[in-house]
C-alpha positions as CSV (number, residue, x, y, z in Angstrom):
1,M,8.1,11.2,22.8
2,A,8.5,14.7,23.6
3,A,5.4,16.9,24.3
4,T,6.5,18.9,21.3
5,G,5.9,16.2,19.0
6,N,2.5,15.2,20.5
7,N,1.4,19.0,20.1
8,Y,2.4,18.8,16.3
9,A,0.6,15.7,15.8
10,E,-2.3,16.8,17.8
11,A,-2.5,20.0,15.7
12,L,-2.4,18.1,12.4
13,F,-5.2,15.8,13.5
14,M,-7.4,18.7,14.5
15,L,-6.8,20.2,11.1
16,A,-7.5,16.7,9.4
17,R,-10.9,16.4,11.4
18,E,-11.9,19.9,10.7
19,E,-11.1,19.3,6.9
20,N,-12.6,15.9,6.9
21,L,-9.4,14.6,5.6
22,I,-8.1,12.2,8.3
23,D,-7.7,9.3,5.7
24,E,-6.0,11.3,3.3
25,F,-3.8,12.7,5.9
26,Y,-3.0,9.3,7.1
27,K,-2.2,8.0,3.7
28,D,0.3,10.8,2.8
29,L,1.9,10.5,6.3
30,K,2.4,6.8,5.5
31,F,3.8,7.7,2.1
32,V,6.4,10.2,3.7
33,E,7.1,7.9,6.6
34,D,8.0,5.2,3.6
35,V,10.2,7.7,1.7
36,F,12.0,8.5,5.1
37,K,12.6,4.8,6.0
38,D,14.0,4.1,2.4
39,S,16.1,7.0,2.6
40,P,17.2,7.8,6.3
41,E,19.9,10.2,5.2
42,Y,17.2,12.4,4.0
43,L,15.8,12.9,7.3
44,Q,19.2,13.4,8.6
45,F,19.6,16.2,6.2
46,L,16.2,17.9,7.0
47,A,17.4,17.8,10.7
48,T,21.1,19.0,10.3
49,P,21.1,22.5,12.0
50,S,24.1,23.5,9.8
51,I,22.1,23.5,6.7
52,P,19.9,26.8,6.2
53,K,16.3,26.0,7.2
54,S,15.2,27.7,3.6
55,E,17.4,25.1,1.8
56,R,15.8,22.3,3.8
57,T,12.1,23.3,3.5
58,T,12.7,24.0,-0.5
59,A,14.0,20.4,-0.6
60,L,10.8,19.2,1.1
61,A,8.7,21.3,-1.6
62,A,10.7,19.6,-4.2
63,A,10.2,16.1,-3.0
64,F,6.9,16.1,-1.8
65,E,4.7,19.0,-3.7
66,G,2.1,17.5,-5.7
67,K,2.6,14.2,-4.0
68,V,1.0,14.7,-0.5
69,N,-1.7,17.2,0.5
70,T,-0.4,20.8,0.9
71,H,-1.2,20.5,4.7
72,I,1.0,17.7,4.9
73,L,3.9,19.5,3.2
74,S,3.5,22.8,5.4
75,F,3.6,20.2,8.6
76,L,6.8,18.8,7.3
77,Q,8.3,22.3,6.6
78,L,6.9,23.6,10.0
79,M,8.7,20.8,11.8
80,C,11.9,21.4,9.9
81,E,11.8,25.1,10.7
82,Q,11.3,24.4,14.2
83,S,14.3,22.0,14.3
84,K,11.9,18.9,15.0
85,A,12.3,17.0,11.8
86,E,13.8,14.1,13.8
87,Q,10.5,13.8,15.5
88,F,8.7,13.1,12.4
89,F,8.0,9.3,13.2
90,E,7.0,10.0,16.8
91,S,4.4,12.6,15.3
92,A,3.3,10.3,12.7
93,S,2.7,7.6,15.3
94,E,0.7,9.8,17.6
95,F,-1.4,10.8,14.3
96,Y,-2.2,7.3,13.7
97,R,-2.9,6.5,17.5
98,L,-5.4,9.6,17.3
99,R,-7.0,8.2,14.0
100,E,-7.5,4.8,15.7
101,W,-9.0,6.6,18.8
102,A,-11.5,8.7,16.8
103,S,-12.5,5.7,14.8
104,G,-12.9,3.5,17.7
105,T,-10.5,1.2,16.7
106,A,-7.4,-0.3,18.2
107,V,-4.6,-2.3,16.8
108,A,-3.5,-5.2,18.8
109,V,0.0,-6.6,18.2
110,V,-0.2,-10.4,19.0
111,K,3.2,-12.1,19.2
112,T,3.0,-16.1,19.4
113,A,5.5,-18.6,18.7
114,V,3.5,-20.4,15.9
115,E,0.8,-19.1,13.7
116,L,-2.7,-18.8,15.0
117,T,-5.6,-20.5,13.3
118,D,-8.4,-18.3,11.8
119,T,-10.7,-19.4,14.5
120,Q,-8.1,-18.3,17.2
121,K,-7.8,-15.2,15.5
122,T,-11.7,-14.7,15.7
123,E,-12.0,-15.8,19.2
124,L,-9.1,-13.4,20.4
125,T,-10.5,-10.5,18.5
126,K,-13.9,-10.9,20.0
127,A,-12.4,-11.2,23.4
128,L,-10.2,-8.2,23.1
129,E,-13.4,-6.0,21.7
130,K,-15.5,-7.1,24.6
131,R,-12.7,-6.0,26.9
132,T,-12.0,-2.6,25.3
133,G,-15.3,-1.8,23.6
134,K,-13.3,-1.1,20.5
135,K,-13.2,-2.6,17.1
136,I,-9.8,-4.6,17.2
137,M,-7.5,-5.0,14.2
138,L,-5.0,-7.9,14.7
139,N,-1.3,-7.5,13.5
140,C,-0.2,-11.1,14.2
141,V,3.8,-11.6,14.6
142,I,5.7,-14.9,14.9
143,D,8.1,-14.5,17.5
144,S,10.0,-17.6,18.5
145,T,11.3,-16.2,21.8
146,V,7.6,-16.3,23.1
147,I,8.3,-20.1,23.3
148,G,4.4,-20.8,24.0
149,G,1.3,-18.9,24.8
150,I,0.4,-15.4,23.5
151,A,1.5,-11.9,24.2
152,V,-0.7,-8.7,23.2
153,E,0.4,-5.3,23.1
154,L,-2.9,-3.0,22.8
155,D,-3.3,0.7,23.7
156,G,0.1,0.9,25.3
157,Q,-0.6,-2.1,27.6
158,L,1.2,-5.6,27.6
159,L,-1.1,-8.4,28.2
160,D,1.5,-11.2,28.5
161,G,0.6,-14.9,28.7
162,S,3.6,-16.3,27.2
163,V,5.5,-19.2,28.4
164,K,8.6,-17.0,28.4
165,S,6.8,-14.5,30.8
166,N,5.5,-17.1,33.0
167,L,9.0,-18.6,33.3
168,K,10.5,-15.3,34.0
169,R,8.0,-14.8,37.1
170,A,8.7,-18.1,38.3
171,R,12.6,-17.4,38.4
172,E,11.9,-14.3,40.2
173,V,9.7,-16.0,42.8
174,I,12.3,-18.9,43.2
175,S,15.2,-16.5,43.6
176,V,13.6,-14.4,46.5
């Protein structure tokens, strides 16, 4: 992500922290994210330089005023005014990451070929919490390309113990 998007997210997070509104900002950003995902043409409209900025910011107010915190609306309008609307998703993701960091929580995306049992999930959570020192929330995904084993993405790192990955490494060793 561009450093600019990080700067917007960091500034918004600092404001949320000062105002003790981190969870409210999080919910509002999720709401806006859902709107933009459901109507990608709306975000495209906000990022179109040929449309006057005043028209785009007025459209944001019409869409979100009274539905999100005024600081979130101002954040969206500022991104639009600065021609950064297309970086909304990246900025929102950075805000979510900062929220997790501040709460001492991390989300682990776990990919397996088959559903993990509750016991396996509990054991994996404990192991990851011990490794990171953070409270772990698992996001389990069934992915048939994993073949077997497990792949975990956590804090930007990939811990890959999948059969697919092991086969790939074996092929690389054999082909040398």
